[in-house]
C-alpha positions in Angstrom: -2.0 -24.6 -109.0 -4.4 -24.4 -106.1 -3.6 -21.2 -104.3 -5.1 -22.6 -101.2 -3.0 -25.7 -101.1 -0.8 -26.5 -98.1 2.9 -26.3 -99.2 3.6 -29.2 -96.8 1.5 -31.5 -99.0 3.1 -30.4 -102.3 6.3 -31.4 -103.9 7.7 -27.9 -104.1 11.2 -28.5 -102.8 14.1 -29.3 -105.0 15.7 -32.8 -105.1 19.4 -32.3 -105.7 19.9 -35.8 -106.9 17.2 -35.4 -109.5 18.7 -32.3 -111.1 19.8 -32.9 -114.7 19.7 -31.1 -118.0 18.2 -33.8 -120.2 14.6 -34.6 -119.3 11.5 -35.1 -121.4 10.4 -31.6 -120.4 13.6 -29.9 -121.5 13.4 -31.7 -124.8 9.9 -30.1 -125.3 11.4 -26.8 -124.3 14.2 -27.1 -126.8 11.9 -28.2 -129.7 9.3 -25.5 -129.1 12.0 -22.9 -128.9 13.6 -23.9 -132.2 10.3 -24.2 -134.0 9.0 -20.9 -132.7 12.1 -18.9 -133.5 12.4 -20.5 -136.9 8.8 -19.5 -137.7 9.5 -16.0 -136.5 12.5 -15.7 -138.7 10.7 -17.1 -141.7 7.8 -14.6 -141.1 10.3 -11.7 -141.2 11.9 -13.2 -144.4 8.6 -13.6 -146.1 7.0 -10.4 -144.7 4.1 -12.6 -143.6 2.2 -11.9 -140.4 0.4 -15.3 -140.4 3.8 -17.1 -139.9 4.6 -14.8 -137.0 1.2 -15.6 -135.4 2.1 -19.3 -135.8 5.4 -18.7 -134.0 3.5 -17.1 -131.1 1.1 -20.0 -130.9 4.0 -22.6 -130.9 5.7 -20.5 -128.2 2.6 -20.4 -126.0 1.4 -24.0 -126.5 4.9 -25.3 -126.1 5.4 -23.3 -122.9 2.3 -24.9 -121.4 3.2 -28.4 -122.7 6.7 -28.5 -121.2 5.4 -27.6 -117.8 2.6 -30.2 -118.2 5.2 -32.9 -119.2 7.4 -32.0 -116.3 4.6 -32.4 -113.8 3.1 -35.6 -115.3 6.5 -37.3 -115.7 7.9 -36.1 -112.4 10.9 -34.3 -113.9 10.4 -30.8 -112.6 13.9 -29.5 -112.0 15.5 -26.2 -111.2 17.7 -26.6 -114.3 14.6 -27.1 -116.5 12.8 -24.2 -114.9 15.8 -21.8 -115.6 16.1 -23.1 -119.2 12.3 -22.6 -119.7 12.6 -19.0 -118.4 15.4 -18.2 -120.8 13.9 -19.9 -123.8 10.6 -17.9 -123.1 12.7 -14.7 -123.6 14.3 -16.0 -126.8 10.9 -16.9 -128.2 9.3 -13.6 -127.1 12.2 -11.6 -128.5 12.0 -13.4 -131.9 8.3 -12.7 -132.1 8.4 -9.1 -131.1 11.4 -8.2 -133.2 9.6 -9.8 -136.1 6.5 -7.8 -135.3 8.5 -4.6 -135.2 9.9 -5.6 -138.6 6.5 -6.0 -140.1 4.7 -3.2 -138.2 7.2 -0.5 -137.4 4.5 1.7 -135.8 4.3 -0.8 -132.9 7.9 -0.1 -131.9 7.4 2.2 -128.9 5.0 -0.2 -127.2 7.1 -3.3 -128.0 10.4 -1.8 -126.7 8.7 -0.9 -123.4 7.3 -4.4 -123.1 10.7 -6.0 -124.0 12.4 -4.0 -121.3 9.8 -5.3 -118.8 9.8 -8.9 -120.0 13.5 -9.4 -121.0 15.1 -7.6 -118.0 12.9 -7.0 -115.0 10.6 -10.0 -115.3 13.5 -12.2 -116.2 15.4 -11.2 -113.0 12.2 -11.8 -110.9 11.6 -15.2 -112.5 15.2 -16.4 -111.9 15.1 -15.2 -108.3 13.5 -18.5 -107.3 17.0 -20.0 -107.5 17.9 -18.3 -104.2 15.5 -20.7 -102.4 15.4 -24.5 -102.5 12.2 -24.6 -104.6 11.7 -26.3 -108.0 10.5 -23.3 -110.0 8.8 -19.9 -109.7 5.4 -21.8 -109.8 6.0 -22.6 -106.2 7.1 -19.1 -105.0 4.0 -18.9 -102.9 6.0 -20.7 -100.2 8.3 -17.8 -100.1 6.0 -14.8 -100.8 2.4 -15.2 -101.8 1.8 -11.6 -103.2 4.9 -11.9 -105.5 3.6 -15.2 -106.7 0.1 -13.9 -107.3 1.4 -10.9 -109.4 3.9 -13.0 -111.4 3.4 -16.7 -111.5 -0.2 -17.5 -110.7 -2.2 -18.5 -113.8 -3.9 -15.0 -114.0 -0.5 -13.3 -113.4 1.1 -15.3 -116.2 -1.8 -14.7 -118.6 -1.7 -10.9 -118.1 2.1 -10.8 -118.5 2.5 -13.0 -121.5 -0.8 -12.9 -123.4 -2.7 -9.6 -123.0 -0.1 -7.3 -124.7 0.4 -9.5 -127.7 -3.3 -10.2 -128.3 -4.1 -6.5 -128.0 -1.5 -5.5 -130.6 -2.4 -8.2 -133.0 -6.2 -7.8 -132.8 -6.6 -4.1 -132.4 -3.3 -2.4 -133.5 -3.9 0.2 -130.8 -0.3 1.4 -130.2 -1.2 4.0 -127.6 -3.1 1.4 -125.5 -0.2 -1.0 -126.0 2.1 1.6 -124.6 -0.1 2.1 -121.5 -0.4 -1.7 -120.9 3.4 -2.2 -121.4 4.2 0.7 -119.0 1.7 -0.6 -116.4 3.4 -4.0 -116.6 6.8 -2.4 -116.2 5.7 -0.5 -113.2 4.1 -3.6 -111.6 7.3 -5.6 -112.2 9.4 -2.8 -110.7 7.2 -2.8 -107.7 7.9 -6.6 -107.5 11.6 -5.9 -107.6 11.2 -3.5 -104.7 9.3 -6.1 -102.7 11.9 -8.7 -103.6 14.6 -6.4 -102.4 12.9 -5.9 -99.1 12.4 -9.6 -98.8 16.1 -10.2 -99.5 17.8 -12.9 -101.6 19.4 -15.5 -99.3 23.1 -15.9 -99.9 24.3 -19.5 -99.6 27.1 -20.2 -97.2 30.6 -20.5 -98.6 31.6 -24.1 -98.7 34.6 -25.2 -96.7 37.5 -26.2 -99.0 40.8 -27.8 -98.0 43.6 -25.3 -98.3 41.3 -22.3 -98.9 42.7 -18.9 -98.1 41.0 -17.5 -95.0 
């Protein structure tokens, strides 16, 4: 995404008539989730780290692929974006629980990271639903700093890749704790900023016979 692009020239706003669950992108999301979680489960069963790494690769590649398919095929929907966010958490939980199973010493760092990714970051990512945009990828039309911290390409890379790569390559638990804590602090700062920005509340629809 070009951070200098004019939102008026981009298809960032949702099309209510185009919203549906079944799209080519959500099929990719479902398949990569099932495969990644199955590989993580098999890794735990076999006590084999290589299968767990395969699960992580499927998760990351699939996450990029479903977004690419959605853009190329013109099926970016809010439903698809929300499903993608939730499936990301399922894939991440399967991987990190498997990693704790295989490497118990990593537990403190992983639990901090999961608190950040599964709770705080999940809330931030789903907050886009309060505005009529297609996904968090377009949150720059609402608040550019929040978008830069969370959903720009560098922001996504730091949040989803740095921690896992560090643990797998170095095994430095203390550094992992520091990085996970820093991410948690950054995401909490994002929550504060989002709170100040405010989540718009949709108007209550008028219904015949409704109690006033």
